[in-house]
C-alpha positions as CSV (number, residue, x, y, z in Angstrom):
1,M,-77.4,232.6,88.0
2,Q,-77.9,233.7,91.5
3,I,-75.2,235.5,93.7
4,I,-75.4,234.7,97.3
5,S,-73.7,237.6,99.1
6,R,-76.3,238.1,101.9
7,G,-74.3,236.2,104.4
8,R,-74.0,239.2,106.8
9,L,-77.8,239.6,106.7
10,F,-78.3,235.9,107.3
11,G,-76.0,236.0,110.3
12,A,-78.0,239.0,111.6
13,K,-81.2,237.1,111.1
14,L,-79.8,234.0,113.0
15,M,-78.8,236.3,115.9
16,A,-82.1,238.2,115.9
17,E,-84.0,234.9,115.9
18,G,-82.0,233.6,118.8
19,Q,-80.5,230.8,116.6
20,I,-76.9,231.8,117.6
21,K,-76.5,231.7,121.3
22,W,-73.6,232.2,123.7
23,D,-74.1,231.0,127.3
24,D,-71.4,230.8,129.8
25,G,-68.8,229.5,127.3
26,Y,-71.1,227.4,125.4
27,L,-72.0,228.3,121.7
28,T,-75.0,226.9,119.8
29,I,-75.9,227.6,116.2
30,M,-79.4,226.4,115.2
31,G,-79.3,224.1,118.3
32,M,-75.9,222.6,117.2
33,P,-73.0,222.9,119.7
34,G,-70.1,224.7,118.1
35,I,-66.7,226.3,118.6
36,M,-64.8,229.0,116.8
37,L,-61.5,227.8,115.4
38,P,-59.3,229.4,112.7
39,L,-59.7,227.6,109.3
40,S,-56.0,227.0,109.2
41,A,-56.4,224.3,111.8
42,F,-58.6,222.3,109.4
43,I,-56.3,223.0,106.4
44,T,-53.2,221.9,108.4
45,F,-55.1,218.7,109.4
46,Q,-56.0,218.0,105.7
47,K,-52.3,218.5,104.7
48,I,-51.3,216.1,107.4
49,L,-53.7,213.5,106.1
50,E,-52.5,214.1,102.5
51,D,-48.8,213.6,103.6
52,R,-49.6,210.5,105.5
53,S,-52.1,208.8,103.1
54,G,-51.3,210.4,99.8
55,R,-52.9,213.5,98.3
56,D,-56.0,211.8,96.8
57,R,-56.7,209.5,99.8
58,G,-56.3,212.3,102.4
59,G,-58.5,214.6,100.4
60,M,-61.2,211.8,100.2
61,D,-60.9,211.4,104.0
62,I,-61.5,215.1,104.6
63,Y,-64.3,215.0,102.0
64,N,-66.1,212.2,103.7
65,Q,-65.9,213.7,107.1
66,F,-67.2,217.1,106.0
67,K,-70.0,215.3,104.0
68,L,-71.3,214.2,107.5
69,V,-71.0,217.7,108.8
70,G,-72.9,219.0,105.7
71,R,-75.7,216.5,106.5
72,E,-75.8,217.7,110.1
73,I,-76.0,221.4,109.1
74,A,-78.6,220.8,106.5
75,N,-80.8,218.8,109.0
76,A,-80.5,221.6,111.5
77,E,-81.6,224.2,108.9
78,K,-84.4,222.0,107.7
79,K,-85.7,221.8,111.3
80,T,-85.2,225.4,112.0
81,Y,-86.5,226.9,108.7
82,H,-88.6,224.1,107.2
83,R,-86.9,224.4,103.8
84,H,-86.4,221.6,101.3
85,G,-84.8,221.2,97.9
86,S,-83.2,224.3,96.3
87,E,-84.5,226.6,99.0
88,L,-82.4,224.6,101.5
89,L,-79.4,224.9,99.3
90,F,-79.8,228.6,99.0
91,C,-80.2,228.8,102.8
92,T,-77.0,226.8,103.3
93,W,-75.1,229.0,100.8
94,E,-76.2,232.1,102.8
95,L,-75.0,230.5,106.1
96,S,-71.7,229.5,104.3
97,S,-71.2,233.1,103.2
98,F,-71.8,234.3,106.7
99,A,-69.4,231.7,108.1
100,G,-66.6,233.0,105.9
101,F,-66.4,230.5,103.1
102,G,-66.6,233.1,100.4
103,K,-69.1,234.5,97.9
104,F,-71.3,231.9,96.3
105,I,-72.4,232.2,92.6
106,V,-75.1,229.5,91.9
107,I,-74.9,228.8,88.2
108,D,-77.7,226.1,88.0
109,V,-79.9,224.2,90.2
110,N,-82.1,221.3,88.9
111,E,-84.1,219.5,91.6
112,E,-85.4,216.9,89.2
113,K,-81.8,215.9,88.3
114,A,-80.6,216.4,91.8
115,K,-77.9,218.7,90.3
116,C,-76.2,222.0,91.4
117,I,-73.3,223.9,89.8
118,F,-71.9,226.8,91.9
119,N,-68.7,228.8,92.2
120,V,-67.0,230.4,95.2
121,Q,-65.3,233.7,94.8
122,N,-62.6,234.5,97.3
123,S,-62.6,231.1,98.9
124,N,-60.9,231.1,102.3
125,I,-60.2,227.4,102.0
126,A,-58.2,228.0,98.8
127,N,-56.6,231.1,100.1
128,I,-55.3,229.3,103.2
129,Y,-54.4,226.1,101.4
130,G,-52.2,227.9,98.9
131,K,-50.9,226.8,95.5
132,S,-51.5,223.2,94.5
133,D,-51.3,220.9,91.4
134,R,-54.9,219.7,92.0
135,P,-58.2,220.9,93.3
136,S,-57.9,221.1,97.1
137,C,-61.2,222.4,98.5
138,H,-62.3,219.1,100.0
139,I,-64.0,220.7,103.0
140,M,-66.3,222.7,100.8
141,R,-66.9,219.6,98.5
142,G,-67.8,217.5,101.5
143,L,-70.2,220.2,102.9
144,A,-71.9,220.7,99.5
145,A,-72.3,216.9,99.0
146,G,-73.7,216.4,102.5
147,V,-76.1,219.3,102.3
148,S,-77.3,218.3,98.8
149,Q,-78.0,214.7,100.0
150,I,-80.5,216.2,102.5
151,A,-81.8,218.8,100.1
152,F,-82.4,216.3,97.3
153,E,-83.2,213.5,99.7
154,R,-80.7,211.1,97.9
155,D,-77.7,209.4,99.5
156,D,-75.9,209.0,96.1
157,I,-75.2,212.7,95.7
158,E,-71.4,213.6,95.4
159,C,-69.5,216.8,94.7
160,I,-66.5,217.4,92.6
161,E,-64.3,220.5,92.2
162,T,-63.9,221.2,88.5
163,A,-61.7,224.3,88.9
164,C,-59.7,225.5,92.0
165,K,-58.2,228.8,92.9
166,C,-55.3,226.8,94.2
167,T,-54.4,225.7,90.7
168,G,-54.5,229.2,89.3
169,Y,-58.2,229.7,88.4
170,P,-59.8,232.9,89.5
171,E,-62.4,231.1,91.6
172,C,-63.4,227.6,92.6
173,S,-66.1,225.7,90.7
174,F,-68.1,222.8,92.1
175,E,-70.6,220.3,90.6
176,V,-73.0,218.3,92.7
177,Q,-74.9,215.4,91.1
178,P,-75.7,211.7,91.6
179,R,-72.4,209.7,91.4
180,A,-73.6,207.8,88.3
181,E,-74.2,211.0,86.4
182,L,-70.8,212.4,87.3
183,M,-69.1,209.1,86.0
184,K,-70.7,209.4,82.6
185,D,-68.4,211.9,80.9
186,D,-65.0,213.4,80.9
187,R,-65.2,214.2,84.6
188,R,-64.7,210.6,85.5
189,H,-61.0,211.2,86.3
190,L,-61.9,213.9,88.8
191,V,-64.5,211.6,90.4
192,K,-61.9,208.8,90.8
193,K,-59.3,211.3,92.3
194,Q,-61.8,213.2,94.5
195,I,-64.3,210.6,95.6
196,G,-62.8,207.2,94.9
């Protein structure tokens, strides 16, 4: 188990290396154009999608969009820091901690099986989303799946949330694996609800 709580240090490193730049109203992070918005804007958009399309479909739409974002972030980190596999995952969790997603606890990483199990303590997504009858951290799931697809160099990687603070658990738990592996056991119902 590895606790990723060096987000502040990673942010300082990005700034010291000139990887975070502000120039006349233009922000870039590792060469990617960015903006700063409150997370509530994304959660509100997620809830609108869930209301219009149904809880599961709306969650899948957010998940799929943020999977693309995760791939973009991982490619930028790969280009900037030349990391691959589990090193790229740990780099991403440090960036995510710096970005305010919460404190990451990595339970297991197996590059050969393209598998990662991690928890997020004090998840800002769950804190803002509020109470729910099902896991609701689709933004985090999408980011994790997209980053893992780049880290493990496999397009069949998906992420499910097995426990969520929104449903009363003390922290959020995620499992990243190839889709076929996720479909093999009792998590199949989560895969169908969260991924389709």
